[in-house]
N, C-alpha and C positions, 0 to 999 in steps of 0.2 A: 504494500500499500504506499502510495506516494503522499507524503504532507509537504506542505508549502516551505518547510525548514529544509528538506532534503533535496540536493541538487538533482536535476532531471538529466540523464546521460543519453546521448543519442550516438550510436555507432556509425563509423565511417560509412558502412554500407547503407544503412538507413538514410543518411544525409545524401549519398550519392543517388539514391532511388527518388527521393524528394526533389533534388535539382533536377533529375532526369524528367520526372513528371512535369516540372514547371517549365522547362525548355520545350517539351512535346506540345505545350500550349501555343507555341508560335509556328506550329504546322497543322494543316487541314487534315493531314494523314498520318496518325501515329504509327501505323503498321509500317507504311514505307519508310519513315524516318528510323524506326528501330532497324529495320533491314539494313538500311544505308549504313547505320553504325556498326551492325554485325558484319557487312560484308568489306566495307571500306574504311570503317573507323570514323567517319566524318558523315553528317547529316545536314541536308539543306534545311535550314529555318529561315522564317520570315522576319525581318527586321522591323521595328517601327511601332510595335503594339506592346509587347512585354519589354523589350529592351532595344537600344540602339547599340552601335559598335563604333568605336573609333579605330581605324586601321592606321597603322604607323609603320614606318620603315624599320627593319632590324637595325639600319645605321644609327638612327636615332635613340633607340632603346639601348643599345650597346655604349653609346657615347654618355647618356644619361647614367647608366650603371657604372661607367668606367672599368668596364671588363667585357671581354668576349667569351668569359666561361660561363656556359649555359647555366649550371647551377647557382653561380654567384648572380646572374642576370635574373634568374626566376626568383631568388630570394630577395633581390632588391625591388622587383616589380611588386611581390606580395607586400612588402612591407611600406613602400611610398604610395601605392594605388589603393591598398586596403579594399580591392574587387577583384571580380574574375577576369583574368587574361590568358589567352591562349595564343600560341604560335603557329604559324604555317611555315615549316622549315624549308618546304621548296621553294617558294617565292620569297622567303625572309621578311615576313610580315608579322606583326604582333596586332592582336584585336582585344581591345578593353571594352567590356560590356558595361554600358551606361544606361541610365533612364532614357526612355525615349524623348523626354523633354529637353534633352541635351541639344537636339536638333535645332532648337530655337536660338542657341547661343551664337552671338556674332562671331566668335572663334571659329566656328564651324559651318558658317553660312557659304563658304566657297571651297573648294577642293584646293588643297596645298600640295607642294611637291612631295612632301615627307609625311602628311597625315590627312585622313579624309573621315567625315562622320558618315557612317551608314545608317540610314533610317528607313522610313516608308518608301516602298517601291525596291528594296535591296534584299537580296536573299544572301545567306551567310552559310558557308560549310563549317559547322560546329562539331568539334571532335566528341567523341562519347566521353561521358563524364568520368569514367575511370582511367582514361588516357592520362596520366599524370607525369610521365617521363618522356624524354626525347626519343627512346628506344621504341615507344609504343606506336610507331608511324608518323605520317607526314605531319599531323598536327597532334598537339598535345596542350593541356592545361598547365601553364607556367605557375599560375597563381589560380588554384581551384575556386570555384563558388563555394563560399562558406555554408550558405543556408539559401534555399530557394528565395529568390528574387533580391537577394543582397548584391547590389550592383556597385561599381565604382563611382565617385564623386566626379563630375563633369570638371569641377574646379581643380581637383587633384590631378585629372589627365591633362588639364591646361598647363598647370604648373610644371608638371613633368616634361611637357613637350617642350615648353620654352626653355627649362634646364638643359634638356638634351640638344636643343638647337644652339644654346649658348656654349655648351662642351663643344660642339662641333666646330663653331667658330674660333674657338681657342685652341683646338688640336686638329691639326691637318690629317691625322690618323683617320679620322670619321669622316672625311669628306665624301658626299654623295657622288657616285660615278655615273 
């Protein structure tokens, strides 16, 4: 019996299942999305209702983190963004999930060379919630979603990108090719 003074514990598997169910709300066909996760590790989900995404270049991310070591980059992202982030290693992009209202921000009104807001009208290949290491396929969660619906702050993302751009300007190592 649970009392209000006892902490309620949730297992990682229960949390992953809750996040998966929440993400599936962004598709009209749950069976198709589940099959995509099983077959390719990535399911196509609709942006703009439950979440938006800020797609940013891996160069900006590594410049902000000050390292190109994946584990260190992932730890940095989890700490500074405090929200879900996944990486597509093939195209070297990171996707930060944010509230759909982030699309109304002036900072995301136009496409930038190194970052873009994806909202209504966009679809996103989202990795299965259990893909949490680079070895698990093309895409993986660098900073997994802590709980269903918990997203990154648009302000934190804006500050992160500004810092990454600043670091790039100060260090030619991170110049965009």
